[in-house]
C-alpha positions as CSV (number, residue, x, y, z in Angstrom):
1,M,-175.4,85.5,-104.4
2,S,-172.8,83.1,-103.6
3,A,-170.1,86.3,-103.3
4,E,-172.7,87.9,-101.2
5,F,-173.0,85.2,-98.4
6,G,-169.6,83.8,-98.8
7,I,-170.8,80.4,-99.9
8,R,-170.0,78.2,-103.1
9,P,-172.5,78.2,-106.1
10,V,-173.7,74.9,-105.5
11,I,-175.1,75.4,-101.8
12,G,-176.5,78.5,-103.2
13,T,-179.0,76.5,-105.2
14,Y,-180.3,74.8,-101.8
15,Q,-182.6,77.9,-101.3
16,T,-184.3,76.8,-104.3
17,A,-184.6,73.4,-103.4
18,A,-185.9,74.4,-99.8
19,A,-188.7,76.4,-101.7
20,I,-189.6,73.4,-103.8
21,G,-189.6,70.8,-101.1
22,S,-191.9,73.0,-99.2
23,G,-194.2,73.7,-101.7
24,A,-195.3,69.9,-101.9
25,L,-196.5,70.4,-98.5
26,G,-198.8,73.4,-99.0
27,P,-201.7,71.5,-100.7
28,L,-201.5,68.8,-97.9
29,I,-202.7,71.9,-95.4
30,F,-204.5,74.2,-97.8
31,T,-207.0,71.7,-99.3
32,P,-208.8,70.8,-96.1
33,F,-208.7,74.4,-94.8
34,A,-210.2,75.5,-98.0
35,N,-213.2,72.5,-97.6
36,V,-213.9,74.4,-94.4
37,Y,-213.4,77.8,-94.7
38,G,-213.4,78.5,-98.7
39,R,-211.0,78.9,-101.3
40,R,-211.2,82.5,-101.5
41,S,-209.7,82.9,-97.8
42,C,-207.1,80.4,-98.8
43,Y,-205.8,82.1,-101.6
44,L,-205.9,85.4,-99.7
45,I,-203.7,83.7,-96.9
46,A,-201.3,82.2,-99.5
47,V,-200.7,85.4,-101.3
48,F,-200.1,87.0,-98.0
49,I,-197.5,84.6,-96.9
50,G,-196.0,84.5,-100.1
51,F,-195.9,88.6,-100.5
52,I,-194.5,88.7,-96.9
53,T,-191.8,86.2,-97.2
54,A,-190.7,87.6,-100.7
55,V,-190.0,90.8,-99.0
56,A,-188.1,89.3,-96.2
57,S,-186.0,86.9,-98.3
58,A,-185.0,90.3,-100.0
59,L,-183.8,91.5,-96.7
60,S,-182.1,88.8,-95.4
61,H,-178.6,89.4,-94.1
62,S,-177.9,85.5,-93.7
63,Y,-177.9,82.4,-95.7
64,A,-179.4,80.5,-92.9
65,G,-182.1,83.1,-93.0
66,L,-182.5,83.0,-96.5
67,I,-183.2,79.1,-96.3
68,V,-185.9,79.5,-93.6
69,V,-187.8,82.6,-95.4
70,R,-187.4,80.4,-98.9
71,A,-188.8,77.5,-97.1
72,I,-192.2,79.3,-96.1
73,N,-192.1,81.2,-99.2
74,G,-192.4,78.1,-101.2
75,F,-195.4,76.8,-98.6
76,G,-197.5,80.1,-99.2
77,P,-198.2,80.2,-102.7
78,S,-198.4,76.4,-103.3
79,A,-202.3,76.5,-102.3
80,S,-202.6,77.0,-106.2
81,Y,-201.4,73.5,-106.6
82,G,-204.1,71.9,-104.8
83,L,-207.1,74.0,-105.2
84,G,-206.7,75.2,-109.1
85,A,-208.2,72.7,-110.5
86,G,-211.4,73.0,-108.4
87,T,-211.0,76.9,-108.9
88,V,-211.6,76.4,-112.7
89,V,-214.3,74.1,-112.2
90,D,-216.4,76.4,-110.2
91,F,-216.5,78.6,-113.4
92,F,-218.1,76.1,-115.3
93,I,-221.3,74.1,-115.0
94,C,-222.6,71.2,-117.2
95,T,-226.2,71.7,-118.2
96,K,-228.5,68.4,-119.1
97,E,-230.4,70.4,-121.8
98,E,-227.4,71.0,-123.9
99,G,-225.0,68.2,-122.6
100,L,-222.3,71.0,-122.9
101,W,-219.8,72.9,-120.5
102,D,-221.5,76.5,-120.3
103,Y,-219.7,79.4,-118.6
104,S,-221.6,80.2,-115.5
105,H,-220.7,83.9,-114.5
């Protein structure tokens, strides 16, 4: 990548930092959105954002464009950070009779 864009290898790692940094902001947006519209719609939007930006990063012709697309790419799939625990809990219910967690579906 460094040779393709004509940059130093250290600067080439900034695109990963941009994806990780923007991934921290995803749960702040997706969690309240999931409370209103549901987790399924959040996951679908996040997967769509992730897919589109992954294709766009592969087709990027400049390093600046790659940084922008990777920042958006980190934001999209980060919905699972904030919604993952709630999704797992939805699969199990606690019954009073048994006092154990049972699989609900």
